[in-house]
N, C-alpha and C positions, 0 to 999 in steps of 0.2 A: 752838837755846835755845829752849826753850818760851816760847812768844807768847800762847798763847790762853789758854781759860777751859776744863777740863775737870769736867764736872758730870756726875753717875750718880744713876740711881734703884735704890732695892733693897727690899726686905722681903720678907716670905713671900710664898707663893701665896695668889693671890685680892685683893692689896691694891690692885688697878688699876691697875698701874704704866704699862702700855700706853697706856693712857686718858689719861692724867696727861703722859706724854712728848709724847704729840700735841699736846696743849693747851699745855703750856709752849712746845715749840718755835714754834708759831702766834705765841704772846704775843710772843716774842724774836723772830721774823722780822718782827712789825707794828712791832716797837720800832726796828728798822733794823739788826739783828743779824745777822752771816753765821753759818750755824749748821749742824752738819754730825750728823746723826742716823744712831745704830747701838746694836748691841744686842750681846749673848753670852748663850749661845755663837752665832759668828753676824760677820755685818760685812762679810766676805771669800767669796769662791767656796769656798776651800780651809776657811776656817772654820765655814760652813754645812754642807758635808758633815760635818765632824766634830760638828756640831750633830745634825745627823740619827743618827749612833752613837748621841750620848750619850743620846738623848732615846727614843728607839727602845723602846718597851713590851717587846718581844720579847727583847732583850738584859739579861735578869735575873740574867745568871747573870756581869755585870763587876765584876771586883776593884774595892776601892774605891780603890786607888793607880791603877789604868788610868783611873777617872773623873777624880780629881783632875790626873792627867797630861794628860789631853788636853782638859780646859778649857785646862790652863796652853799645851798645843800650840796651843790654837784661838785664844788671848788673844795668844801672840806674834806670830801672821800679823796679827790683827788691830791688834795697836799699830805693827808695820813697815809695814803697807799703808794703813790708815785712818787711827787717832788720831794717830800722831805727825806725819803730815804735816798734818793739816788742825790740829793746833795751832802748828805752826811758818808757815801760812797767817795765823795770828792767831784762826781761829773759834773760837766756842763750840763745843764738842764736847759734845752729851749722847747720854750712853750707857746702854742699859738692862742694867742689871749689868755688875758689874766683879769687881775681887776680892775685895771683902768679900764677895762670892756663894759665892767657893769657900772662904775661913775658915767663914763659917754652915753652909753646904751638906755639905762635905768635913771641915771642921776637927770642929766642935761637932755637926753632925747624924750624921758617919761615924767619928767619931773619931780621924781623922790629926791629926799633930801641926800644931797652928796656927803652929809655929816652922816645919816644912817648908814647910808653903803658903806662907808669906811668903817666905822664902829661895829656892823656886824659883819663884814667881811675878815675884821683883825680876829675876832672870834673864831670864824671859821678856819681862818688858815694857823690860828695861833703865830700871828705878826710873822710868816712867809713874806717877804715881798722880794719884787726883781731886782737885782742888780744892773741892769742894762733894759732897756727898752729902744727898739726901733719900730717908728711910728713910720708906716708907709701912706703918706698924705696925698691924696688927689680932689681934684671937684668932683662934687655928686654926682652930676651928670655924667661925667665920664664913667665912674665908677659903674654907675647903673645902668652906662650905656654897654659897658664889656660885660655886666653879667645876663645882660638880655643877648649880646652876640654870643656869647658860651652856651646857653640853654635854649635860645632859638627864641624864637617871636611867636608871639599868639595874644591875643586881643583879653584871653583869660589868663592871668599869670601864674595863677596857682598850676595850671595846667602844663605850663613848661618847667617845672621844677623848682619854683621860687619858694624858698621856706618863710616862715610866718613874720621873721626879721624883715628878711629882704623885701617882701611885700609890702611894707609899710610906706605911707607916703612919703612923698621928697621932702616934704615941708621937715619930717621928721628925723630924717637922715641927714638933711644939711645940720641941725641941732646937734647930732652924734657927733659928727665932723667939727662942729664948733665946741666941740667938749673935747674931743683930744687934743685941739690944738691951745684950749685952755691948759689941759693937764701939762701937755709939753713946754708951756711958757712959765709955768708953777714950778715944775721940775724938770728945769734945764741939763741940771748936771746928771740927770738917768735918762732921760727921754731924748733920742735922736730923731730927728725929721728928717727924713728921705724922701726926695721928690718922686712919685710913685707913678707922674705920667712918663717919664722917660722908659726906655728898652728895657726889659729884660737883663740882658748882661751888664748895662751901666748902671742899674740901681743892684744887681750882684755886686759889681764893683765896686760902688761906692759903701757897702753896708762891711763889705771884708775889709777894704781899705782903713775903715773908722776903728773896728775890732782889732785886726795887728797894730794898730798905733797905740791904742789905750786900753789892751789888755792881753797881748800874747807876751 
């Protein structure tokens, strides 16, 4: 039986999730909480190997269904080995991406049936789902600009370090963002939309203020 709290961070590319996850976890630990930090795809040795396959820019021939199923396979191992045990121990689990990402990226982005994604992932996770999700939202053009500035500019995007997902077309990333906003609209009791166009400190404060008001 789940005893802990499962919190995920989601959003379009360039929203600063990694930075905010780290800052949020530090605040949780400073407040005395036991925290398990993890990410997707990844989080276990097996899942990290699947991550390498998924994000390798050389794998441009990957079928959409293969992509979706690999994410689900990685997630099944992740839940079994990391997330479920941590929750059973009463920890707060903070995860960089989870099922919402599959719905946004493979569902809305690639056109795979959202119902199929939900059904397959319910099996993969044995119905483990986030209690709370912070969606760091920003316009696609700003997100991709941030990524370009971080990785360095070059006409050959793959050579500046963009992974297979980041290097997809602008129109794809717009569909992904729209998908995330649709999820937030349909599940507003769980998903909190955070304006990721703000500076790092303002975003950090907004997330922590919401958490303290509702979950501390």
